C-alpha positions in Angstrom: -58.2 -7.0 -14.2 -58.3 -7.0 -10.4 -60.1 -10.1 -9.0 -61.4 -9.6 -5.4 -60.8 -12.4 -2.9 -63.7 -14.9 -2.4 -66.4 -13.7 -0.1 -66.9 -17.1 1.5 -64.2 -18.5 3.8 -63.6 -22.0 2.3 -62.1 -23.3 5.5 -65.3 -23.4 7.5 -67.8 -22.0 5.0 -68.5 -18.9 7.1 -69.4 -15.8 5.2 -67.0 -12.9 5.8 -68.5 -9.6 6.9 -67.3 -6.2 5.5 -67.7 -2.7 6.9 -68.9 0.0 4.6 -68.5 3.7 5.4 -68.4 7.1 3.8 -70.7 7.3 0.8 -72.5 4.1 1.8 -73.6 5.8 5.0 -75.1 8.7 3.0 -76.9 6.2 0.6 -78.4 4.1 3.4 -79.5 7.2 5.3 -80.9 8.9 2.2 -83.0 5.8 1.5 -84.1 5.4 5.1 -82.3 2.1 5.6 -80.9 0.6 8.8 -77.1 0.8 9.4 -74.9 -0.9 11.9 -75.2 -4.6 12.8 -78.7 -4.7 11.4 -77.7 -3.1 8.0 -80.3 -3.7 5.4 -79.2 -5.9 2.4 -79.1 -5.0 -1.3 -82.6 -6.2 -2.0 -84.0 -3.7 0.5 -81.7 -1.0 -0.9 -83.1 -1.6 -4.4 -86.7 -1.6 -3.2 -86.2 1.7 -1.3 -84.3 3.3 -4.1 -87.3 2.5 -6.4 -89.6 4.3 -4.0 -87.4 7.3 -3.1 -85.8 7.9 -6.5 -89.2 8.3 -8.2 -90.2 11.2 -5.9 -89.6 14.8 -6.9 -86.4 16.4 -5.6 -88.4 18.4 -2.9 -90.1 15.2 -1.7 -86.8 13.4 -1.6 -85.3 16.2 0.5 -88.3 16.3 2.9 -88.1 12.5 3.4 -84.3 12.7 4.0 -84.7 15.4 6.6 -87.5 13.4 8.4 -85.3 10.2 8.3 -82.3 12.1 9.8 -84.4 13.6 12.6 -86.3 10.3 13.4 -83.0 8.4 13.6 -81.4 11.1 15.7 -78.4 11.4 13.4 -76.1 14.4 14.1 -76.1 17.2 11.5 -72.5 16.3 10.6 -73.7 13.0 9.2 -76.0 14.6 6.7 -74.5 14.7 3.1 -74.4 18.0 1.2 -74.8 16.0 -2.0 -78.2 14.5 -1.5 -79.0 15.0 -5.2 -76.4 12.3 -6.0 -77.6 9.6 -3.8 -80.0 7.9 -6.3 -77.0 7.5 -8.6 -74.8 6.4 -5.7 -77.4 3.8 -4.7 -77.4 2.2 -8.2 -73.6 2.4 -8.2 -73.3 0.7 -4.8 -75.7 -2.0 -5.7 -73.8 -2.9 -8.9 -70.4 -2.5 -7.2 -71.2 -4.8 -4.4 -73.3 -7.4 -6.3 -71.8 -7.5 -9.8 -68.3 -6.2 -8.9 -67.6 -8.0 -5.7 -70.1 -10.9 -6.1 -72.0 -10.2 -2.9 -75.4 -11.8 -2.5 -78.3 -9.3 -2.8 -80.1 -11.1 0.1 -78.3 -11.1 3.4 -75.5 -9.0 1.9 -72.3 -9.4 4.0 -71.8 -5.8 4.8 -72.4 -3.5 7.8 -72.6 0.2 7.2 -71.2 2.4 9.9 -70.8 6.1 10.5 -69.1 5.6 13.8 -68.1 2.8 16.2 -68.0 3.4 19.9 -68.1 7.1 19.4 -65.2 7.2 16.9 -66.0 8.2 13.3 -65.2 5.4 10.9 -62.9 6.5 8.0 -60.4 5.1 5.5 -57.4 5.9 7.7 -58.8 4.0 10.6 -59.6 1.0 8.4 -56.1 1.0 7.0 -54.6 1.3 10.5 -56.7 -1.7 11.7 -55.6 -3.8 8.7 -51.9 -3.0 9.3 -52.3 -3.5 13.1 -53.6 -7.0 12.4 -50.4 -7.7 10.4 -48.1 -6.8 13.3 -46.5 -9.7 15.2 -45.9 -9.5 19.0 -42.6 -7.6 18.5 -44.4 -4.7 16.7 -42.9 -5.5 13.3 -44.8 -6.3 10.2 -45.4 -10.1 9.8 -46.9 -10.9 6.5 -48.1 -7.4 5.9 -46.3 -4.5 4.2 -42.8 -5.7 5.1 -43.6 -9.1 3.6 -44.8 -7.5 0.4 -41.7 -5.3 0.2 -39.4 -8.3 0.8 -41.2 -10.4 -1.8 -40.7 -7.8 -4.5 -37.3 -6.3 -3.6 -35.6 -8.9 -1.5 -34.7 -8.6 2.2 -32.9 -5.3 3.0 -31.0 -4.9 6.2 -31.2 -1.9 8.4 -27.6 -0.8 7.5 -28.4 -1.0 3.8 -31.6 1.0 4.2 -29.8 3.7 6.2 -27.0 4.0 3.7 -29.4 4.2 0.8 -31.5 6.9 2.6 -28.3 8.9 3.4 -27.0 8.8 -0.2 -30.5 9.6 -1.5 -30.7 12.7 0.7 -27.2 13.8 -0.3 -28.1 13.4 -4.0 -31.4 15.2 -3.5 -29.8 18.2 -1.8 -27.0 18.4 -4.5 -29.7 18.4 -7.3 -31.8 20.9 -5.5 -28.9 23.4 -5.1 -27.6 22.8 -8.7 -31.0 23.2 -10.3 -32.4 26.1 -8.1 -29.7 28.6 -7.4 -32.0 30.6 -5.1 -31.7 27.8 -2.5 -28.0 28.7 -2.2 -29.0 31.7 -0.1 -30.0 29.2 2.6 -26.3 28.1 3.0 -24.2 30.1 5.5 -22.1 32.8 3.7 -18.4 32.2 3.4 -16.1 35.0 4.5 -13.9 36.2 1.8 -10.2 36.3 2.2 -10.2 40.1 2.2 -12.4 40.2 5.3 -10.2 37.7 7.1 -7.2 39.9 6.6 -8.9 43.0 8.1 -9.6 41.3 11.4 
């Protein structure tokens, strides 16, 4: 069982804020909810889902198109899986409230498609997390390196280089032993007969 960290910062009782992206953008757009700093909470999500998800499919699509135009969202922001957004709304509600323990009123998330013109995605989020773990020398402080050291012990640069070199030698040896067709990549040796002819 994975237990998420507490949502409330116990040091000064300030509520942490989280950024949601990807499918959350599609859900909020489909239901006509506000995104960005004024992101609607889970209570509003549930109310709008009740209204939108009881409409016929054609009515849902018409409302979605109107919402996208009225909010001046680019066509690239529109999901090609609009039919799944009522399910996704229920999933998001239960994930955030029941799974992560977030309040349904004043939910501590902000939904973003882009920030300052840059599209928000998982790679950007991971880069920001890791960048926050760098110390002033550009090495990982308590981030990834700290996790590796905790599990495997501290490894010096020389030990890492030696391990990498030996691993590569072993990998090439296994590759050429197991797959003879790779031997063609090696330079051909001249036979002793051809040496005597020169």
